[in-house]
N, C-alpha and C positions, 0 to 999 in steps of 0.2 A: 226602872224595870220592876216587874212584879216580883214580890218576895216569896209568896207561897206557891205551892204546886198548883193549887186551884186557880190562883190568879194568872199563873203562866199559861195554864191550859185555856182559860177564858180569853187571854190575849191571842193565842194561836187560833182559837175558833173565830174570834171577831175579825181577824184578817181574811179568813176564808169566806165568812158570811158577808163581809163588806164587798168582796169581789163579786160574789153572786148577786147581791142586791144592785150593785153598779151595773152589772150586765142586764138585769131586768129593767132598770131605769132607762138604759140605752135602747132596749127593745121598744119600750113605751114611746120614747122620743122618735124613733124611726117610724113607728106605726102612725103617729100623728103627722109627721112630715110627709109620709106617703099619701095620706088622705089629702093634705093641703096641696100636694103636687097634682094629684088626680083632679081636684076641684079646679085648680088653675088651668089645667088642660081643657076643661070645659065639657068633657064627656060625662054626662050624668050617670049613665048606666055603669060605666067602668068605675066611677067615683063611688057609686053606691056599693059595689062589690068590695072595694078596698075599705070603705067605711065599716061595713059589716065585719070584716076581718079585724080591723083596728078596734072596734067595740069589744070584741071578744078578748083581744089582748089587754085592753085597758081594764076590763072587768077582772081578768085573771090576776093582773098585777095588784089591783086594789084588794082582791080577796086575800092576797098574801101579805097585805099591810105594808107594801113597799111605798105606796102612796095612799093618802086618805081617800075614803069613799066619796067624799064631797068633791075632791079634786078630780077624781075619775068622772063623776057626773058632770062637772063643769067642762071637762075636755069633750065629752060626748055631746053635750048640749051645743057647744060652740061649733063643733064639726058638723053636727046635724043642721044647724041653722045655716052654715055656709053651703052645705049641700043643697038645701031647699032654695037658697038664694040663686043658685046657678040655673035652676029650672025656671024661675020667674024671669031671669034676664034673657034666657035663650028663647 
């Protein structure tokens, strides 16, 4: 356990911050899964709308440094490529 008042306070703050960051990471995963699900359904128009929303979510979370900007770019790139692939297949 923390010995100083400052360390005790930081321990309290880290618990709260960890819960907040976990929530944001969960939001990110949900956004990515929703795009994957829309792509699997095969409707390009609907998938494009969901992708646009997910892109915004991914960028917002990367701006808060919950995930690295390169990881955000990688997610967006892979989702975009999957979205483009369904238009070629259809």
